[in-house]
N, C-alpha and C positions, 0 to 999 in steps of 0.2 A: 762200587760205590764211585759215583762220578764226583772227581774233585778237581777237575780242568776244563777251561773254557777257551775256545778261540773266538777273537771278535775280528769280522773283517771290515776294514775300512778302505783297503786297496781296491783301485778300478779306475777307471777314466771319469773326468769331472766333465759330464755332458749335460745331465737331465737340468740342472739350474746354472748353466753357464749364463752370464760370465762370474757371477760370485764364486762357484765351486771350481773354477779355475784358480782361483787365489786363496780362499778358505776351503779346506775339506770338509764335506758336508757333516761329518762326525763333530766337529768344532762349531755348527751353527749353535747359535745361543738359545737356552729356554729358561723362562721364569716359572719358579714352584708355586704351589700354594701359599709358602711362607714368605714370598718375596725375593726368595734366593735365586741368583743367577749363576748358570753353569752350561757347559756344552752340551749336546747330544750325548756325546761319548761317556759323559759323567753318568747320566742315566742308565747307559747300558751297563757300564762297569758295576754301578750299582746293583742293577739286576742279576748279574753274576755273582756278587758278594751275598745277595739275598738268597740264592740258591746254593750256598753253601761252597762256591768255588774258591779253592785255597790257591790256585795259580792261574793267572789269565796271559794267553799269548795274543797280542794285536797284531794284526797281519796289515801291513801298510805299504804303501808305494813309496820311493825314496823322496818325493818332492814333500810329502807329508810330514816326514820325521822329526824337524825342528819344533814346529808348533805343537804337535801332539805330545811328543816326549816331554817337553818342559811343562806342559799342563800337568800330564800323569806324575811326573816325579814329584811336583809340588802337593798334588791332591791326595795321592796315594799314599804319601809320607804323615797325612795328618790322621789322627786317630778319630777326629770327629767328624770324618766324611763318609765314612762306612764304606769305603773302597777296598779290593783286595789289596793286600800289602805286596804281593809278589806278582809283578807285571813285567812279562819280557815282549820284546820287538822282534818281529819275524818279518823280511823284506821280500815282496814281489817286485822284481826288479821291472818287469813291463808287464802291462794288462793283458793276459793271457787266459782270462776267464775266470770265474768264480771257483769253479772246480780245481784250478792251478792254484789259485789262492790258498785254499782249505789244505791241499796236498802238502803245501810247503809248510804247514803246522805238524806234519807226522812226527818229526822228531821230538818237537815238543810234548805231543801228547803220548808219545810211545804205546804200550800195549794196554791201553786202559780205556774206557768209554769217556766221551767228552760231550760238552755242551758247546754248540755254536750258535753265535749271535750275529745279526748282521748289522753293520756300522750305520744303518739309515731307517733302522725300527726302534721305537720306544714303546712302552707298555704301560696301562693302566690297568690294574687287577679289580675285579668288582669288590664293592665294600664287604669287609670282613673275610675276605679270601687271602691265601697267600700269594706272593708275587707269582706272575705268570712263569717266571724261571723255575720258581721251585715247584709249582705245579708239574712242569713237564719233567722236572728231574724226578719228582716223586712218582709220576706214571711209568718211567723207565724203569725205576727200582722195583715197581710192583708186578712187572710183567717180565716174562723171558724174549727179551726185544732185541733186534739188531738194531732198531732205530725207533724213535719216538719223534713225531713230528707236530708241532703245536701248530693247531688249525683254528680258523675263525669263520663264522658265516659272513658270507657276501652274498651281493645281489648281483643279476645276470649284467648289469651296465657296468660293473667293475671287474669282470672275470679276465677282460683282454689284459689287465694288468698284472694279473698274479697266476703263480702254479696252483690249479685247482686240482680236487682230489676227490675220489668216490671211496665211502668207507661202509662197514658193516660194523654196528655198533656192537660192542662186547660188553660193555657194561662200565660204570664208573667214568664216563667222558671219554673211554677209548674205544678207538675203532681200528678193525683191520683194513688196510688200504687194499682196494681191488683195483684201482685204476688212477693214473694222474696224468695231466697234460700241462705243461707250461703254456699259459698266456692262449687257452682255447678260444675259438669263435663260439658265438651263441649255439649255433645249431649243434656242433660237435658235443658241447657241455651238456646239452638237452638229451642227445642221444646216448652218451657214456659216462656221464658224471653225476648224476642225480643220487644223492645220497638218502636212502629210505628214513623217513621221519622228518625230514626238513621241510619247510612250507614252499609251496610252488614259487619257483624262480629264485630259489635260495641253493647256494652250494657251499660246500667247505673248501676253504683256502689255506695254503701256507701262510703263516703270521710272522714268519722270519726268525723263529726260534726251533732249534733242532737238537736231540740228543742222539748221539751214534755210539755204537760199536766201532772198535778198530777196523771192522770188516769196509768199512766205506773207504778206506784208503786203499785197499787191494782194488776195489772197483776204478776209483778216480785213476789207478797206475793202469789198469786195464784201458780204460776210456783215453788216457793220454799215450799209450802206444799204439793202440789200433785205430785212432781218430775218432772225433766226436761228431755225432750226428748234427749237431748244430752249427758246425763249421770249423774253422781252426783253432777256435779258444777251447779249453777244457771246461766243461758246465757241471755243475754239480748235478743238476737234475738228470743229466745223463747216468751219472754214477748211482743216483738214487733210482732210477728205473733198472739198473742192473742189478742193484741189490735187492730189489723188490722181487725180480724174476727169480733170484736165486734163493731167497728165503721169504716167500710170500708170506707164511704165518707169522713172521716176527718182525714185519714191516708195519709198524702202527702208527697211529694217530691219536692225539690227544687234542679235545676240543676246550680251549681256554675260556676259564672263568675270568673273563676280561678282555681287552681290546689291544690291537695291536695298531701302531700308526707310523705310516711309511712317510719319511719326511723327504723323499727323494724327488718329489715333484713340489711345485709351488702350491698347489691347493692342500697336498697332503700335510706339508710343512706348516701351511697357516693352521689347519684343523689341530695339528699336534701342540702348537704353541698354544693354542686357546684352550684346549683341554687340560694340558699339562699345568696353566696357569690356575685352572680350578682345583685339579686333584692331584697333581704330580708332588714328588718329594726329592728333594736333593740330597736332604739328610735322613 
């Protein structure tokens, strides 16, 4: 049973500078379909709560602490807000990679499977469907999985921005992952990452939502001690690749019935704001 979630908001503030040098991206404002205003982080916490997460660990950088904790302490204490009541804070002292941030959540998670959500993605499920978080947790529960990665369809023009995967469908929206590359070029993607059954020019890509067994921490430790292929920082993608090599039949993908929106770029944030104003819910 998945009961805990990590939300990563730590990291360098570069993609939307200068605003994100002052305000964490997770605190950028959204307006929902009911006219209520809340930060991106509220939508992510609500995503975790909708999936049944009883405890949430927010991984932050020290400079983000004051603004984020003040908001969470107020919002999570209100029964009407629909957020997890138990929120803990985990500090990444310096920006040492996404994988390093996740590894700092090891003690909080313990020996349990957990959900991982990115602090710069929000989700809108298809009409009549459970939340994207709930879908991914249910997919993990229905399979003997070491990992279930939420994915969505993207076109060639967008693959340089995301982690792209190749999968073999096993039924119920679940795929066994056979390959993935972080931000591939179009030629490499066409050669290695075409998932059977998708339209020409379409690929499956990471959507910023994951459910992992604790095995991912062993992989992160191994990457941290041996050095990352991606450079001095510890990257989650390297640990994912190691986990897939160790346990290929249990490294799975789930195609979301919904859409993820990356607020980490100006265009992505503008799109997310527009869609959330039409369909999003703060409460």
